[in-house]
C-alpha positions as CSV (number, residue, x, y, z in Angstrom):
1,M,44.9,-74.8,63.9
2,T,43.7,-75.7,60.4
3,N,43.4,-73.6,57.3
4,D,41.1,-75.3,54.9
5,N,41.0,-73.5,51.7
6,G,38.6,-75.8,49.9
7,S,37.2,-72.6,48.4
8,N,39.7,-69.9,47.4
9,D,36.9,-67.4,47.9
10,A,36.9,-67.8,51.6
11,V,39.2,-67.9,54.6
12,V,38.3,-70.9,56.8
13,I,40.1,-71.3,60.1
14,E,39.5,-73.9,62.7
15,R,40.8,-73.5,66.3
16,T,40.2,-75.4,69.5
17,L,40.1,-73.0,72.4
18,D,40.7,-73.6,76.1
19,A,37.5,-71.9,77.2
20,P,33.9,-72.8,77.4
21,V,31.6,-71.7,74.5
22,N,29.9,-69.0,76.6
23,R,33.2,-67.2,77.2
24,V,34.2,-67.6,73.5
25,W,30.8,-66.2,72.5
26,E,31.4,-63.1,74.7
27,M,34.7,-62.5,73.0
28,W,32.8,-62.1,69.7
29,T,29.7,-60.2,71.1
30,R,30.9,-57.9,73.9
31,P,32.6,-54.8,72.6
32,E,35.1,-54.6,75.5
33,H,36.4,-58.1,74.7
34,F,36.2,-57.7,70.9
35,R,38.3,-54.5,71.1
36,A,41.0,-56.4,73.1
37,W,41.8,-59.0,70.5
38,Y,40.5,-58.1,67.0
39,G,42.9,-57.0,64.3
40,P,46.5,-57.7,63.4
41,M,49.4,-57.2,65.8
42,G,50.0,-53.5,66.4
43,A,46.4,-52.5,65.6
44,S,44.1,-51.1,68.1
45,I,40.3,-51.0,68.1
46,P,39.3,-47.6,69.5
47,S,35.6,-48.1,68.7
48,A,33.3,-51.2,68.4
49,D,29.6,-50.5,68.3
50,M,27.9,-53.9,68.2
51,D,24.1,-54.3,68.3
52,V,24.3,-58.1,68.4
53,R,20.8,-59.2,67.3
54,V,19.4,-60.2,63.9
55,G,19.2,-57.0,61.9
56,G,21.5,-55.2,64.3
57,K,24.3,-53.0,63.0
58,R,28.0,-53.1,63.8
59,L,30.6,-50.4,63.2
60,V,34.2,-51.0,64.1
61,A,37.3,-48.8,63.9
62,M,40.8,-50.2,63.5
63,E,43.8,-47.9,64.0
64,M,47.4,-48.7,62.9
65,Q,50.6,-46.9,62.9
66,T,52.2,-46.6,59.4
67,P,55.4,-44.9,58.2
68,N,53.2,-41.9,57.3
69,G,51.5,-41.8,60.8
70,S,48.3,-43.1,62.2
71,M,45.8,-44.7,59.9
72,Q,42.2,-45.5,60.7
73,M,40.0,-48.0,58.9
74,W,36.3,-48.5,59.5
75,F,34.1,-51.6,59.0
76,T,30.4,-51.8,59.1
77,G,27.9,-54.6,58.8
78,E,24.7,-56.3,59.9
79,Y,24.1,-59.3,62.0
80,L,22.3,-62.0,59.9
81,T,22.2,-64.9,62.4
82,V,22.6,-64.7,66.2
83,D,22.2,-68.1,67.8
84,P,23.8,-67.5,71.3
85,T,26.8,-69.6,72.0
86,S,26.7,-71.5,68.7
87,L,26.4,-69.4,65.6
88,L,27.1,-65.8,64.7
89,V,26.9,-64.5,61.1
90,Y,27.4,-60.9,60.0
91,T,28.2,-58.9,56.9
92,E,31.3,-56.7,56.7
93,S,32.1,-53.8,54.4
94,M,34.7,-51.1,54.5
95,S,33.1,-47.8,55.5
96,D,33.6,-44.4,56.8
97,E,33.1,-43.4,60.5
98,T,29.4,-42.9,59.9
99,G,28.9,-46.5,58.6
100,R,28.5,-45.4,55.0
101,V,29.9,-48.2,52.8
102,V,33.0,-47.1,50.9
103,P,33.9,-49.0,47.7
104,P,37.0,-51.2,48.3
105,T,38.9,-49.6,45.4
106,E,38.7,-46.3,47.3
107,M,40.4,-48.0,50.2
108,G,43.3,-49.2,48.0
109,M,41.9,-52.8,47.5
110,P,42.3,-54.4,44.1
111,D,39.6,-54.4,41.5
112,G,37.2,-57.3,42.1
113,H,37.4,-57.2,45.9
114,P,33.8,-57.6,47.1
115,E,32.0,-54.6,48.6
116,V,30.3,-56.9,51.1
117,T,31.8,-60.0,52.7
118,E,30.3,-62.4,55.3
119,V,31.8,-63.7,58.5
120,V,30.5,-66.9,60.0
121,V,31.6,-68.0,63.5
122,E,30.5,-71.5,64.5
123,L,31.1,-72.6,68.1
124,T,30.8,-76.2,69.4
125,P,31.6,-77.5,72.9
126,D,34.7,-79.7,72.9
127,G,35.2,-81.2,76.4
128,D,36.0,-78.2,78.6
129,G,36.9,-76.1,75.6
130,T,35.4,-74.9,72.4
131,K,35.8,-75.8,68.7
132,M,35.6,-72.6,66.7
133,V,35.3,-72.5,62.9
134,L,35.6,-69.1,61.4
135,T,34.7,-68.6,57.7
136,H,35.1,-65.3,56.0
137,R,33.4,-65.5,52.6
138,G,34.7,-63.1,50.0
139,V,38.2,-63.0,51.3
140,P,40.6,-65.2,49.4
141,A,42.2,-68.0,51.4
142,D,45.7,-66.9,50.4
143,S,45.2,-63.2,51.1
144,P,46.6,-60.8,53.7
145,G,43.1,-61.0,55.2
146,A,43.7,-64.7,56.1
147,T,47.0,-63.8,57.7
148,G,45.3,-61.0,59.7
149,W,42.6,-63.4,60.9
150,N,45.2,-65.9,62.1
151,I,47.1,-63.1,64.0
152,A,43.8,-61.9,65.5
153,L,42.8,-65.4,66.6
154,D,46.2,-65.8,68.3
155,K,45.4,-62.6,70.2
156,L,42.0,-64.0,71.1
157,I,43.7,-67.0,72.7
158,T,45.9,-64.7,74.7
159,H,42.9,-62.6,75.8
160,L,41.0,-65.7,76.8
161,A,44.0,-66.8,79.0
162,D,44.4,-63.2,80.4
163,T,40.8,-63.0,81.4
164,A,40.3,-66.6,82.7
165,G,38.6,-66.7,86.0
166,R,37.1,-63.2,85.7
């Protein structure tokens, strides 16, 4: 695993995964797989609507238990690039359950947090496995978002192992 914070305005994480690119691609593009691994430890993804095509929309719900009870966060976006098994680019914004973008400050984020960020997933065959480079532009490299991505990608590795051969 490498965290390259050449730009402090982006999280960049590189992983080599023990699965072929087509399986890794499915983890990012099939809702049943995405729900299984996305989010930090303890979070669940009760809903992931993903129209994976250029111009297609996405709406994802994340639910977490807090000391004050269950909390749900929604994220919406649009697919900008869909190059099967090699490149996936989509926007991401905090939203309500209808997909209406909610300003980050209303969600408790600090002033200056961008309303729209961009996630880039690059997949390259690497022997029998896959080299994956994840770039999340608009999220600082030293932010809790970077930690969240690393935890989620650890969960992705576990999900890949759990579903191997299926």
